[in-house]
A tleap script that builds the chain and sets N, CA, C and O, in Angstrom:
source leaprc.protein.ff14SB
mol = sequence {
  NLEU ILE GLN ARG ASP PRO ILE HIE THR ALA
  LYS GLU SER ALA SER ILE ASP LEU ILE SER
  ASP GLY ARG PHE VAL PHE GLY VAL GLY ALA
  GLY TRP ASN LEU GLU GLU MET ARG ASP HIE
  GLY THR ASP PRO LYS THR ARG GLY ALA GLN
  LEU ASP GLU SER ILE GLU ALA VAL LYS ALA
  LEU TRP THR ASP GLU PRO ALA GLU TYR HIE
  GLY LYS TYR VAL ASN PHE GLU SER SER TYR
  CYS ARG PRO LYS PRO VAL GLN LYS PRO HIE
  PRO PRO ILE TYR VAL GLY GLY ASN SER ASP
  ALA MET VAL LYS ARG ILE ILE ARG HIE GLY
  THR GLY TRP ILE SER ASN PRO LEU PRO ARG
  ASP VAL LEU THR LYS ARG ILE GLU GLN LEU
  ARG ALA GLY ALA GLY HIE ASP VAL PRO LEU
  MET MET CPHE
}
set mol.1.N position { 50.299 63.295 35.364 }
set mol.1.CA position { 49.665 63.357 33.944 }
set mol.1.C position { 49.207 65.050 33.940 }
set mol.1.O position { 49.534 65.805 33.024 }
set mol.2.N position { 48.406 65.476 35.120 }
set mol.2.CA position { 48.123 66.971 35.173 }
set mol.2.C position { 49.182 67.860 34.664 }
set mol.2.O position { 48.919 68.918 34.093 }
set mol.3.N position { 50.622 67.349 34.912 }
set mol.3.CA position { 51.687 68.431 34.608 }
set mol.3.C position { 52.306 68.361 33.301 }
set mol.3.O position { 53.276 69.040 32.963 }
set mol.4.N position { 51.714 67.526 32.593 }
set mol.4.CA position { 52.475 67.459 31.140 }
set mol.4.C position { 51.450 67.098 30.129 }
set mol.4.O position { 50.339 66.602 30.315 }
set mol.5.N position { 51.979 67.410 29.124 }
set mol.5.CA position { 51.395 67.843 28.125 }
set mol.5.C position { 50.683 66.521 27.078 }
set mol.5.O position { 51.400 66.287 26.106 }
set mol.6.N position { 49.776 65.912 27.135 }
set mol.6.CA position { 49.058 64.929 26.824 }
set mol.6.C position { 49.502 64.271 25.468 }
set mol.6.O position { 49.643 63.055 25.337 }
set mol.7.N position { 49.749 65.367 24.284 }
set mol.7.CA position { 50.335 64.663 23.120 }
set mol.7.C position { 51.965 64.038 23.499 }
set mol.7.O position { 52.352 62.895 23.261 }
set mol.8.N position { 52.635 64.973 24.050 }
set mol.8.CA position { 54.265 64.502 24.297 }
set mol.8.C position { 54.056 63.210 25.253 }
set mol.8.O position { 54.911 62.331 25.141 }
set mol.9.N position { 53.046 63.012 26.147 }
set mol.9.CA position { 52.741 61.851 26.881 }
set mol.9.C position { 52.728 60.476 26.007 }
set mol.9.O position { 53.507 59.523 26.023 }
set mol.10.N position { 51.602 60.714 25.268 }
set mol.10.CA position { 51.269 59.693 24.630 }
set mol.10.C position { 52.525 59.270 23.882 }
set mol.10.O position { 53.137 58.276 24.272 }
set mol.11.N position { 52.968 60.005 22.773 }
set mol.11.CA position { 54.180 59.837 22.106 }
set mol.11.C position { 54.809 58.886 23.053 }
set mol.11.O position { 54.702 57.662 22.989 }
set mol.12.N position { 55.612 59.697 24.120 }
set mol.12.CA position { 56.533 58.897 25.131 }
set mol.12.C position { 56.476 57.760 25.726 }
set mol.12.O position { 57.478 57.112 26.029 }
set mol.13.N position { 55.483 57.465 25.917 }
set mol.13.CA position { 54.839 56.310 26.650 }
set mol.13.C position { 54.683 55.474 25.650 }
set mol.13.O position { 55.048 54.336 25.947 }
set mol.14.N position { 54.302 55.588 24.631 }
set mol.14.CA position { 53.919 54.637 23.523 }
set mol.14.C position { 55.403 54.002 22.827 }
set mol.14.O position { 55.599 52.876 22.372 }
set mol.15.N position { 56.460 55.312 22.947 }
set mol.15.CA position { 57.608 54.472 22.530 }
set mol.15.C position { 58.058 53.563 23.698 }
set mol.15.O position { 58.065 52.341 23.549 }
set mol.16.N position { 58.390 54.077 24.720 }
set mol.16.CA position { 58.539 52.911 25.882 }
set mol.16.C position { 57.988 51.903 25.847 }
set mol.16.O position { 58.667 51.036 26.398 }
set mol.17.N position { 56.815 51.442 25.366 }
set mol.17.CA position { 56.025 50.355 25.098 }
set mol.17.C position { 56.626 49.487 24.229 }
set mol.17.O position { 56.902 48.302 24.419 }
set mol.18.N position { 56.907 50.522 22.750 }
set mol.18.CA position { 57.286 49.621 21.809 }
set mol.18.C position { 58.767 49.054 22.254 }
set mol.18.O position { 59.026 47.878 22.001 }
set mol.19.N position { 59.639 49.796 22.847 }
set mol.19.CA position { 61.169 49.612 23.007 }
set mol.19.C position { 61.071 48.252 24.190 }
set mol.19.O position { 62.013 47.462 24.265 }
set mol.20.N position { 60.062 48.128 24.914 }
set mol.20.CA position { 60.014 47.321 26.004 }
set mol.20.C position { 59.265 46.068 25.546 }
set mol.20.O position { 59.064 45.133 26.321 }
set mol.21.N position { 58.888 46.065 24.376 }
set mol.21.CA position { 58.168 45.032 23.721 }
set mol.21.C position { 56.487 44.772 24.599 }
set mol.21.O position { 55.821 43.737 24.632 }
set mol.22.N position { 56.245 45.836 25.098 }
set mol.22.CA position { 54.950 45.679 25.343 }
set mol.22.C position { 55.010 45.424 26.754 }
set mol.22.O position { 54.154 44.608 27.095 }
set mol.23.N position { 55.800 45.886 27.780 }
set mol.23.CA position { 55.951 45.578 29.230 }
set mol.23.C position { 55.523 46.970 29.684 }
set mol.23.O position { 55.742 47.165 30.880 }
set mol.24.N position { 54.932 48.048 28.984 }
set mol.24.CA position { 54.995 48.918 29.641 }
set mol.24.C position { 53.656 49.083 30.684 }
set mol.24.O position { 52.700 48.335 30.479 }
set mol.25.N position { 53.602 49.882 31.594 }
set mol.25.CA position { 52.246 50.290 32.390 }
set mol.25.C position { 52.173 51.627 32.618 }
set mol.25.O position { 53.165 52.212 33.052 }
set mol.26.N position { 51.122 52.228 32.389 }
set mol.26.CA position { 50.865 53.914 32.366 }
set mol.26.C position { 50.181 54.112 33.520 }
set mol.26.O position { 48.957 54.012 33.610 }
set mol.27.N position { 51.183 54.490 34.727 }
set mol.27.CA position { 50.582 55.083 35.937 }
set mol.27.C position { 50.274 56.568 36.251 }
set mol.27.O position { 51.208 57.365 36.164 }
set mol.28.N position { 49.253 56.935 36.547 }
set mol.28.CA position { 48.629 58.370 36.351 }
set mol.28.C position { 48.074 58.533 37.980 }
set mol.28.O position { 47.837 57.630 38.783 }
set mol.29.N position { 47.949 60.151 38.175 }
set mol.29.CA position { 47.250 60.510 39.485 }
set mol.29.C position { 47.083 61.769 39.636 }
set mol.29.O position { 47.676 62.704 39.098 }
set mol.30.N position { 46.195 61.758 40.442 }
set mol.30.CA position { 45.767 63.721 40.083 }
set mol.30.C position { 46.622 64.670 41.065 }
set mol.30.O position { 46.407 65.877 41.184 }
set mol.31.N position { 47.482 64.057 41.653 }
set mol.31.CA position { 48.946 65.037 42.688 }
set mol.31.C position { 48.297 64.960 43.739 }
set mol.31.O position { 47.096 64.809 43.965 }
set mol.32.N position { 49.330 65.094 44.481 }
set mol.32.CA position { 49.206 65.849 46.072 }
set mol.32.C position { 49.922 66.811 46.671 }
set mol.32.O position { 49.700 67.247 47.801 }
set mol.33.N position { 51.043 67.261 45.715 }
set mol.33.CA position { 51.777 68.561 45.687 }
set mol.33.C position { 51.230 69.765 45.216 }
set mol.33.O position { 51.419 70.144 44.060 }
set mol.34.N position { 50.474 70.476 46.145 }
set mol.34.CA position { 49.557 71.552 45.414 }
set mol.34.C position { 50.290 72.705 45.116 }
set mol.34.O position { 49.774 73.565 44.402 }
set mol.35.N position { 51.820 72.895 45.721 }
set mol.35.CA position { 52.681 73.777 45.230 }
set mol.35.C position { 53.131 73.729 44.138 }
set mol.35.O position { 53.231 74.635 43.310 }
set mol.36.N position { 53.547 72.245 44.046 }
set mol.36.CA position { 54.166 71.807 42.617 }
set mol.36.C position { 53.072 71.975 41.262 }
set mol.36.O position { 53.504 72.284 40.151 }
set mol.37.N position { 51.788 71.757 41.491 }
set mol.37.CA position { 50.797 72.092 40.826 }
set mol.37.C position { 50.914 73.423 40.287 }
set mol.37.O position { 51.086 73.767 39.118 }
set mol.38.N position { 50.788 74.137 41.366 }
set mol.38.CA position { 50.736 75.567 41.061 }
set mol.38.C position { 51.812 76.046 40.208 }
set mol.38.O position { 51.656 76.896 39.330 }
set mol.39.N position { 52.662 75.602 40.430 }
set mol.39.CA position { 54.219 75.960 39.571 }
set mol.39.C position { 54.230 75.434 38.247 }
set mol.39.O position { 54.891 76.016 37.386 }
set mol.40.N position { 53.535 74.335 37.956 }
set mol.40.CA position { 53.360 73.880 36.626 }
set mol.40.C position { 51.816 74.134 36.114 }
set mol.40.O position { 51.239 73.439 35.277 }
set mol.41.N position { 51.224 75.375 36.853 }
set mol.41.CA position { 50.087 75.909 35.839 }
set mol.41.C position { 48.931 75.441 36.270 }
set mol.41.O position { 47.881 76.031 36.014 }
set mol.42.N position { 48.974 74.320 36.983 }
set mol.42.CA position { 47.648 73.131 37.233 }
set mol.42.C position { 46.922 73.944 38.663 }
set mol.42.O position { 47.545 74.363 39.639 }
set mol.43.N position { 45.404 74.009 38.425 }
set mol.43.CA position { 44.929 74.738 39.697 }
set mol.43.C position { 44.333 73.250 40.448 }
set mol.43.O position { 43.607 72.362 40.002 }
set mol.44.N position { 44.911 73.415 41.604 }
set mol.44.CA position { 44.463 72.031 42.361 }
set mol.44.C position { 42.736 71.849 42.539 }
set mol.44.O position { 42.230 70.840 43.029 }
set mol.45.N position { 42.016 72.938 42.079 }
set mol.45.CA position { 40.541 72.859 42.237 }
set mol.45.C position { 40.045 72.129 41.115 }
set mol.45.O position { 38.898 71.687 41.175 }
set mol.46.N position { 40.814 71.923 40.001 }
set mol.46.CA position { 40.367 71.259 38.738 }
set mol.46.C position { 41.189 70.576 37.954 }
set mol.46.O position { 41.241 70.533 36.725 }
set mol.47.N position { 42.138 69.787 39.156 }
set mol.47.CA position { 42.978 68.835 38.416 }
set mol.47.C position { 42.434 67.407 38.463 }
set mol.47.O position { 43.071 66.612 37.771 }
set mol.48.N position { 41.454 66.946 39.093 }
set mol.48.CA position { 40.494 65.664 38.838 }
set mol.48.C position { 39.954 66.154 37.348 }
set mol.48.O position { 40.639 65.539 36.530 }
set mol.49.N position { 39.301 66.744 36.873 }
set mol.49.CA position { 38.653 67.075 35.893 }
set mol.49.C position { 39.721 67.223 34.885 }
set mol.49.O position { 39.365 66.811 33.781 }
set mol.50.N position { 41.082 67.748 34.938 }
set mol.50.CA position { 41.811 67.758 34.106 }
set mol.50.C position { 42.513 66.337 34.034 }
set mol.50.O position { 43.122 65.968 33.030 }
set mol.51.N position { 42.425 65.840 34.776 }
set mol.51.CA position { 43.493 64.148 34.708 }
set mol.51.C position { 42.403 63.239 33.951 }
set mol.51.O position { 42.774 62.235 33.343 }
set mol.52.N position { 40.958 63.641 34.007 }
set mol.52.CA position { 40.054 62.819 33.445 }
set mol.52.C position { 40.340 62.949 32.186 }
set mol.52.O position { 40.456 61.962 31.459 }
set mol.53.N position { 40.480 64.080 31.790 }
set mol.53.CA position { 40.425 64.959 30.009 }
set mol.53.C position { 41.697 64.216 29.613 }
set mol.53.O position { 41.677 63.656 28.517 }
set mol.54.N position { 42.788 64.136 30.348 }
set mol.54.CA position { 43.946 64.003 29.525 }
set mol.54.C position { 44.027 62.454 29.624 }
set mol.54.O position { 44.742 62.024 28.719 }
set mol.55.N position { 43.524 61.461 30.433 }
set mol.55.CA position { 43.518 60.254 30.146 }
set mol.55.C position { 42.707 59.845 28.876 }
set mol.55.O position { 43.152 59.010 28.088 }
set mol.56.N position { 41.713 60.353 28.734 }
set mol.56.CA position { 40.778 60.307 27.827 }
set mol.56.C position { 41.634 60.876 26.550 }
set mol.56.O position { 41.312 60.350 25.484 }
set mol.57.N position { 42.201 61.415 26.511 }
set mol.57.CA position { 42.948 62.466 25.239 }
set mol.57.C position { 44.456 61.237 25.259 }
set mol.57.O position { 44.629 60.550 24.252 }
set mol.58.N position { 44.966 61.160 25.893 }
set mol.58.CA position { 46.019 60.049 25.643 }
set mol.58.C position { 45.478 58.745 25.203 }
set mol.58.O position { 46.098 58.145 24.325 }
set mol.59.N position { 44.349 58.204 25.723 }
set mol.59.CA position { 43.644 57.103 24.955 }
set mol.59.C position { 43.641 57.391 23.449 }
set mol.59.O position { 44.259 56.743 22.605 }
set mol.60.N position { 42.989 58.279 23.270 }
set mol.60.CA position { 42.492 58.549 21.788 }
set mol.60.C position { 43.727 58.506 20.807 }
set mol.60.O position { 43.861 57.950 19.717 }
set mol.61.N position { 44.831 59.502 21.777 }
set mol.61.CA position { 46.122 59.343 20.714 }
set mol.61.C position { 46.944 57.741 20.386 }
set mol.61.O position { 47.703 57.530 19.440 }
set mol.62.N position { 46.605 56.903 21.285 }
set mol.62.CA position { 47.285 56.147 21.254 }
set mol.62.C position { 46.450 54.806 20.471 }
set mol.62.O position { 46.864 53.667 20.255 }
set mol.63.N position { 44.994 55.496 20.120 }
set mol.63.CA position { 44.393 54.624 19.379 }
set mol.63.C position { 43.417 54.900 18.105 }
set mol.63.O position { 42.682 54.124 17.495 }
set mol.64.N position { 43.648 56.127 17.948 }
set mol.64.CA position { 42.862 56.600 16.803 }
set mol.64.C position { 43.814 57.164 15.809 }
set mol.64.O position { 44.939 57.464 16.208 }
set mol.65.N position { 43.468 57.359 14.449 }
set mol.65.CA position { 44.487 57.744 13.790 }
set mol.65.C position { 43.985 58.659 12.482 }
set mol.65.O position { 43.579 58.065 11.483 }
set mol.66.N position { 44.026 60.153 12.514 }
set mol.66.CA position { 44.371 60.952 13.239 }
set mol.66.C position { 43.313 60.892 14.748 }
set mol.66.O position { 42.187 60.395 14.770 }
set mol.67.N position { 44.074 61.580 16.019 }
set mol.67.CA position { 43.282 61.669 16.798 }
set mol.67.C position { 42.751 63.173 17.192 }
set mol.67.O position { 43.470 64.033 16.685 }
set mol.68.N position { 41.883 63.595 17.818 }
set mol.68.CA position { 41.835 64.842 18.161 }
set mol.68.C position { 40.937 64.937 19.768 }
set mol.68.O position { 40.333 63.928 20.134 }
set mol.69.N position { 40.921 65.967 20.485 }
set mol.69.CA position { 40.110 65.876 21.473 }
set mol.69.C position { 40.045 67.331 21.967 }
set mol.69.O position { 40.959 68.139 22.132 }
set mol.70.N position { 38.664 67.454 22.168 }
set mol.70.CA position { 38.220 68.829 22.856 }
set mol.70.C position { 37.580 68.939 24.001 }
set mol.70.O position { 36.349 68.903 23.984 }
set mol.71.N position { 38.159 69.066 25.009 }
set mol.71.CA position { 37.845 69.268 26.603 }
set mol.71.C position { 37.934 70.597 26.878 }
set mol.71.O position { 38.408 71.445 26.121 }
set mol.72.N position { 37.359 70.826 28.250 }
set mol.72.CA position { 37.814 72.278 28.761 }
set mol.72.C position { 39.233 72.711 29.284 }
set mol.72.O position { 39.602 73.877 29.422 }
set mol.73.N position { 40.040 71.464 29.579 }
set mol.73.CA position { 41.549 71.412 29.902 }
set mol.73.C position { 42.221 70.868 28.907 }
set mol.73.O position { 43.288 71.422 28.642 }
set mol.74.N position { 41.878 69.820 28.184 }
set mol.74.CA position { 42.720 69.253 27.192 }
set mol.74.C position { 42.093 69.666 25.717 }
set mol.74.O position { 40.948 69.234 25.578 }
set mol.75.N position { 42.446 70.182 24.934 }
set mol.75.CA position { 41.994 70.657 23.689 }
set mol.75.C position { 43.258 70.464 22.175 }
set mol.75.O position { 44.293 71.130 22.140 }
set mol.76.N position { 43.025 69.840 21.492 }
set mol.76.CA position { 43.718 69.939 20.288 }
set mol.76.C position { 42.897 68.883 18.776 }
set mol.76.O position { 42.139 67.917 18.686 }
set mol.77.N position { 43.522 69.672 17.970 }
set mol.77.CA position { 42.994 69.077 16.736 }
set mol.77.C position { 43.659 68.234 16.026 }
set mol.77.O position { 44.648 67.810 16.624 }
set mol.78.N position { 43.481 67.737 14.774 }
set mol.78.CA position { 43.490 66.469 14.695 }
set mol.78.C position { 44.866 66.352 14.724 }
set mol.78.O position { 45.515 67.236 14.165 }
set mol.79.N position { 45.570 65.236 15.382 }
set mol.79.CA position { 47.160 65.143 15.500 }
set mol.79.C position { 47.354 63.828 15.332 }
set mol.79.O position { 46.343 63.137 15.465 }
set mol.80.N position { 48.469 63.219 15.049 }
set mol.80.CA position { 48.946 62.115 14.766 }
set mol.80.C position { 50.077 61.540 15.914 }
set mol.80.O position { 51.036 62.257 16.202 }
set mol.81.N position { 49.907 60.255 16.522 }
set mol.81.CA position { 51.005 59.759 17.480 }
set mol.81.C position { 51.646 58.879 17.198 }
set mol.81.O position { 51.005 57.831 17.272 }
set mol.82.N position { 52.595 58.760 16.909 }
set mol.82.CA position { 53.603 57.609 16.122 }
set mol.82.C position { 54.744 57.521 17.163 }
set mol.82.O position { 55.325 58.521 17.587 }
set mol.83.N position { 55.042 56.180 17.568 }
set mol.83.CA position { 54.705 55.208 17.271 }
set mol.83.C position { 53.576 54.812 18.025 }
set mol.83.O position { 53.386 55.330 19.126 }
set mol.84.N position { 52.815 53.974 17.581 }
set mol.84.CA position { 51.464 53.331 18.708 }
set mol.84.C position { 52.162 52.025 19.253 }
set mol.84.O position { 52.943 51.182 18.813 }
set mol.85.N position { 51.322 52.341 20.722 }
set mol.85.CA position { 52.022 51.390 21.639 }
set mol.85.C position { 51.514 49.920 21.009 }
set mol.85.O position { 50.461 49.693 20.414 }
set mol.86.N position { 52.488 49.095 21.297 }
set mol.86.CA position { 52.282 47.265 20.828 }
set mol.86.C position { 50.897 46.983 21.745 }
set mol.86.O position { 50.021 46.279 21.243 }
set mol.87.N position { 50.731 47.467 22.921 }
set mol.87.CA position { 50.057 46.503 23.826 }
set mol.87.C position { 48.427 46.863 23.087 }
set mol.87.O position { 48.428 48.085 22.942 }
set mol.88.N position { 47.361 46.415 22.683 }
set mol.88.CA position { 46.236 46.816 22.012 }
set mol.88.C position { 45.073 46.484 23.334 }
set mol.88.O position { 45.120 45.485 24.052 }
set mol.89.N position { 44.299 47.326 23.405 }
set mol.89.CA position { 44.206 48.542 22.183 }
set mol.89.C position { 45.051 49.887 22.820 }
set mol.89.O position { 45.081 51.023 22.348 }
set mol.90.N position { 45.614 49.460 23.848 }
set mol.90.CA position { 46.558 50.184 24.584 }
set mol.90.C position { 47.307 49.826 25.844 }
set mol.90.O position { 46.708 48.900 26.391 }
set mol.91.N position { 48.473 50.223 26.583 }
set mol.91.CA position { 48.893 49.728 27.445 }
set mol.91.C position { 48.006 50.166 28.583 }
set mol.91.O position { 47.308 51.180 28.617 }
set mol.92.N position { 48.163 49.129 29.621 }
set mol.92.CA position { 46.946 49.217 31.067 }
set mol.92.C position { 47.530 50.538 31.839 }
set mol.92.O position { 48.684 50.897 32.075 }
set mol.93.N position { 46.562 50.972 32.061 }
set mol.93.CA position { 46.331 52.432 33.028 }
set mol.93.C position { 45.906 51.862 34.306 }
set mol.93.O position { 45.039 51.022 34.548 }
set mol.94.N position { 46.957 52.702 35.309 }
set mol.94.CA position { 46.487 52.389 36.679 }
set mol.94.C position { 46.538 53.874 37.335 }
set mol.94.O position { 47.522 54.579 37.113 }
set mol.95.N position { 45.591 54.292 38.054 }
set mol.95.CA position { 45.289 55.491 38.630 }
set mol.95.C position { 45.820 55.297 40.307 }
set mol.95.O position { 45.499 54.326 40.992 }
set mol.96.N position { 46.533 56.226 40.699 }
set mol.96.CA position { 46.903 56.222 42.000 }
set mol.96.C position { 46.038 57.039 43.026 }
set mol.96.O position { 45.247 57.793 42.459 }
set mol.97.N position { 46.003 57.066 44.117 }
set mol.97.CA position { 45.070 57.652 45.043 }
set mol.97.C position { 44.631 56.720 46.330 }
set mol.97.O position { 44.895 55.543 46.578 }
set mol.98.N position { 43.880 57.673 47.033 }
set mol.98.CA position { 42.640 57.130 47.968 }
set mol.98.C position { 41.829 57.786 48.235 }
set mol.98.O position { 41.926 58.426 49.281 }
set mol.99.N position { 40.745 57.909 47.460 }
set mol.99.CA position { 39.871 58.943 47.591 }
set mol.99.C position { 38.513 58.365 47.027 }
set mol.99.O position { 38.408 57.387 46.287 }
set mol.100.N position { 37.473 59.174 47.528 }
set mol.100.CA position { 35.968 58.272 46.311 }
set mol.100.C position { 36.179 58.900 45.285 }
set mol.100.O position { 35.607 58.434 44.299 }
set mol.101.N position { 37.029 60.151 45.054 }
set mol.101.CA position { 37.152 60.620 43.684 }
set mol.101.C position { 37.864 59.713 42.890 }
set mol.101.O position { 37.554 59.715 41.698 }
set mol.102.N position { 38.793 58.891 43.272 }
set mol.102.CA position { 39.543 58.041 42.815 }
set mol.102.C position { 38.998 56.599 42.270 }
set mol.102.O position { 39.160 55.919 41.257 }
set mol.103.N position { 38.368 56.514 43.320 }
set mol.103.CA position { 37.277 55.367 42.966 }
set mol.103.C position { 36.302 55.451 42.041 }
set mol.103.O position { 35.753 54.427 41.635 }
set mol.104.N position { 35.971 56.647 41.604 }
set mol.104.CA position { 34.683 56.775 40.618 }
set mol.104.C position { 35.715 56.857 39.470 }
set mol.104.O position { 35.576 56.002 38.595 }
set mol.105.N position { 36.666 57.688 39.333 }
set mol.105.CA position { 37.810 57.524 38.143 }
set mol.105.C position { 38.263 56.070 37.678 }
set mol.105.O position { 38.248 55.670 36.514 }
set mol.106.N position { 38.632 55.418 38.699 }
set mol.106.CA position { 38.917 54.112 38.174 }
set mol.106.C position { 37.863 53.594 37.260 }
set mol.106.O position { 38.000 53.313 36.070 }
set mol.107.N position { 36.668 53.501 38.075 }
set mol.107.CA position { 35.279 52.905 37.290 }
set mol.107.C position { 35.296 53.417 36.120 }
set mol.107.O position { 35.247 52.692 35.127 }
set mol.108.N position { 35.383 54.996 36.018 }
set mol.108.CA position { 34.845 55.817 34.709 }
set mol.108.C position { 35.730 55.134 33.647 }
set mol.108.O position { 35.271 54.571 32.653 }
set mol.109.N position { 37.024 55.231 33.943 }
set mol.109.CA position { 38.118 55.042 32.775 }
set mol.109.C position { 38.283 53.502 32.872 }
set mol.109.O position { 39.038 53.154 31.965 }
set mol.110.N position { 37.924 52.576 33.522 }
set mol.110.CA position { 38.111 51.198 33.062 }
set mol.110.C position { 40.071 50.707 33.439 }
set mol.110.O position { 40.846 50.051 32.744 }
set mol.111.N position { 40.259 51.298 34.639 }
set mol.111.CA position { 41.665 51.386 34.963 }
set mol.111.C position { 41.975 50.630 36.119 }
set mol.111.O position { 41.013 50.562 36.884 }
set mol.112.N position { 42.968 50.052 36.498 }
set mol.112.CA position { 43.577 49.664 37.502 }
set mol.112.C position { 43.618 50.620 38.658 }
set mol.112.O position { 43.292 51.805 38.577 }
set mol.113.N position { 44.114 49.918 39.916 }
set mol.113.CA position { 44.578 51.149 41.144 }
set mol.113.C position { 45.983 50.860 41.602 }
set mol.113.O position { 46.521 49.769 41.797 }
set mol.114.N position { 46.487 52.156 41.738 }
set mol.114.CA position { 48.100 52.036 42.186 }
set mol.114.C position { 47.588 52.635 43.969 }
set mol.114.O position { 46.929 53.640 44.235 }
set mol.115.N position { 48.118 51.700 44.850 }
set mol.115.CA position { 47.881 52.060 46.219 }
set mol.115.C position { 49.109 52.141 46.962 }
set mol.115.O position { 50.044 51.351 46.835 }
set mol.116.N position { 49.070 53.236 47.831 }
set mol.116.CA position { 50.299 53.289 48.852 }
set mol.116.C position { 50.084 52.283 49.812 }
set mol.116.O position { 49.024 51.667 49.695 }
set mol.117.N position { 50.929 51.929 50.847 }
set mol.117.CA position { 50.436 51.135 51.787 }
set mol.117.C position { 49.445 51.919 52.821 }
set mol.117.O position { 49.743 53.006 53.314 }
set mol.118.N position { 48.108 51.155 53.110 }
set mol.118.CA position { 47.271 51.453 54.010 }
set mol.118.C position { 46.904 50.456 54.843 }
set mol.118.O position { 47.157 49.261 54.685 }
set mol.119.N position { 46.239 51.010 55.830 }
set mol.119.CA position { 45.765 50.102 56.855 }
set mol.119.C position { 44.440 49.290 56.159 }
set mol.119.O position { 43.750 49.647 55.204 }
set mol.120.N position { 44.353 48.166 56.927 }
set mol.120.CA position { 43.620 47.003 56.208 }
set mol.120.C position { 42.199 47.381 56.442 }
set mol.120.O position { 41.459 46.800 55.648 }
set mol.121.N position { 41.701 48.009 57.106 }
set mol.121.CA position { 40.305 48.404 56.764 }
set mol.121.C position { 39.974 49.582 55.566 }
set mol.121.O position { 38.870 49.622 55.022 }
set mol.122.N position { 41.047 50.509 55.237 }
set mol.122.CA position { 41.154 51.361 54.381 }
set mol.122.C position { 41.118 50.679 53.159 }
set mol.122.O position { 40.230 50.943 52.349 }
set mol.123.N position { 42.169 49.642 52.872 }
set mol.123.CA position { 42.558 48.766 51.620 }
set mol.123.C position { 41.051 47.927 51.135 }
set mol.123.O position { 40.621 47.825 49.986 }
set mol.124.N position { 40.497 47.438 52.281 }
set mol.124.CA position { 39.499 46.277 52.176 }
set mol.124.C position { 38.248 47.306 51.721 }
set mol.124.O position { 37.520 46.990 50.780 }
set mol.125.N position { 38.093 48.311 52.313 }
set mol.125.CA position { 37.009 49.674 51.979 }
set mol.125.C position { 36.985 49.651 50.121 }
set mol.125.O position { 36.256 49.042 49.339 }
set mol.126.N position { 38.071 50.556 49.913 }
set mol.126.CA position { 38.705 50.679 48.680 }
set mol.126.C position { 38.175 49.606 47.869 }
set mol.126.O position { 37.150 49.723 47.197 }
set mol.127.N position { 39.040 48.321 47.949 }
set mol.127.CA position { 38.659 47.037 47.300 }
set mol.127.C position { 37.066 46.966 46.951 }
set mol.127.O position { 36.597 46.870 45.817 }
set mol.128.N position { 36.363 47.031 48.132 }
set mol.128.CA position { 35.072 46.412 47.889 }
set mol.128.C position { 34.337 47.759 47.196 }
set mol.128.O position { 33.227 47.496 46.733 }
set mol.129.N position { 34.744 49.071 47.056 }
set mol.129.CA position { 33.975 50.008 46.399 }
set mol.129.C position { 34.564 49.790 44.753 }
set mol.129.O position { 33.832 50.142 43.828 }
set mol.130.N position { 35.484 49.385 44.564 }
set mol.130.CA position { 36.186 49.264 43.114 }
set mol.130.C position { 35.237 47.978 42.661 }
set mol.130.O position { 34.623 47.940 41.595 }
set mol.131.N position { 35.231 46.947 43.653 }
set mol.131.CA position { 34.565 45.794 42.896 }
set mol.131.C position { 32.878 46.156 42.717 }
set mol.131.O position { 32.292 45.913 41.661 }
set mol.132.N position { 32.250 46.724 43.816 }
set mol.132.CA position { 31.052 46.746 43.259 }
set mol.132.C position { 30.712 48.048 42.195 }
set mol.132.O position { 29.735 48.207 41.463 }
set mol.133.N position { 31.412 48.550 42.319 }
set mol.133.CA position { 31.127 49.844 41.093 }
set mol.133.C position { 31.619 49.198 39.864 }
set mol.133.O position { 30.817 48.981 38.956 }
set mol.134.N position { 32.923 48.853 39.739 }
set mol.134.CA position { 33.028 47.940 38.349 }
set mol.134.C position { 32.339 46.813 38.031 }
set mol.134.O position { 32.310 46.506 36.839 }
set mol.135.N position { 31.747 46.087 38.865 }
set mol.135.CA position { 31.290 44.659 38.834 }
set mol.135.C position { 32.432 43.739 38.553 }
set mol.135.O position { 32.224 42.710 37.910 }
set mol.136.N position { 33.440 43.994 38.923 }
set mol.136.CA position { 34.502 42.815 38.905 }
set mol.136.C position { 35.694 42.998 39.814 }
set mol.136.O position { 35.625 43.922 40.623 }
set mol.137.N position { 36.692 42.303 39.794 }
set mol.137.CA position { 38.062 42.983 40.623 }
set mol.137.C position { 38.562 43.599 39.588 }
set mol.137.O position { 38.400 43.235 38.423 }
set mol.138.N position { 39.428 44.918 40.087 }
set mol.138.CA position { 39.928 46.043 39.386 }
set mol.138.C position { 41.429 45.464 39.847 }
set mol.138.O position { 41.601 44.958 40.956 }
set mol.139.N position { 42.473 45.600 38.871 }
set mol.139.CA position { 43.561 45.027 38.705 }
set mol.139.C position { 44.238 46.214 39.935 }
set mol.139.O position { 43.946 47.408 40.004 }
set mol.140.N position { 45.131 45.507 40.760 }
set mol.140.CA position { 45.794 46.371 41.645 }
set mol.140.C position { 47.226 46.113 42.055 }
set mol.140.O position { 47.713 45.006 42.286 }
set mol.141.N position { 48.012 47.626 42.130 }
set mol.141.CA position { 49.239 47.481 42.310 }
set mol.141.C position { 49.694 48.263 43.740 }
set mol.141.O position { 49.287 49.344 44.167 }
set mol.142.N position { 50.609 47.403 44.283 }
set mol.142.CA position { 50.886 48.121 45.662 }
set mol.142.C position { 52.082 48.615 45.675 }
set mol.142.O position { 52.984 48.032 45.073 }
set mol.143.N position { 52.278 49.627 46.274 }
set mol.143.CA position { 53.845 50.115 46.534 }
set mol.143.C position { 54.131 50.271 47.875 }
set mol.143.O position { 55.254 50.630 48.229 }
savepdb mol mol.pdb
quit
């Protein structure tokens, strides 16, 4: 998401949600390939903050009419996003990663977690952190 325009992403993903009759799941992450990030104009040092703003902006575009967002990294005036997603208030969002920052991001945005295969002790630790911080089980998708 940090390498894509949030307005285009919101419209494209809402279109997928529409044509799939509400079966779309929105997966995002802060990224791992620093060279690729730099090639797309993203500063690896600020990618987490940019991801947070992008998630907030996409949610606004999916739910508000018109939507606007004013952040440090994502900024746009009143804009219409059509179609709107079929799923209300919006498609489920899952954040990928394996870090303390990822745990905080999932809790802050109320999303699910995408996990790569992890050792059992690491997976257990992350699930416990998410459960404690969110106050409930967080949806988990594993690859």
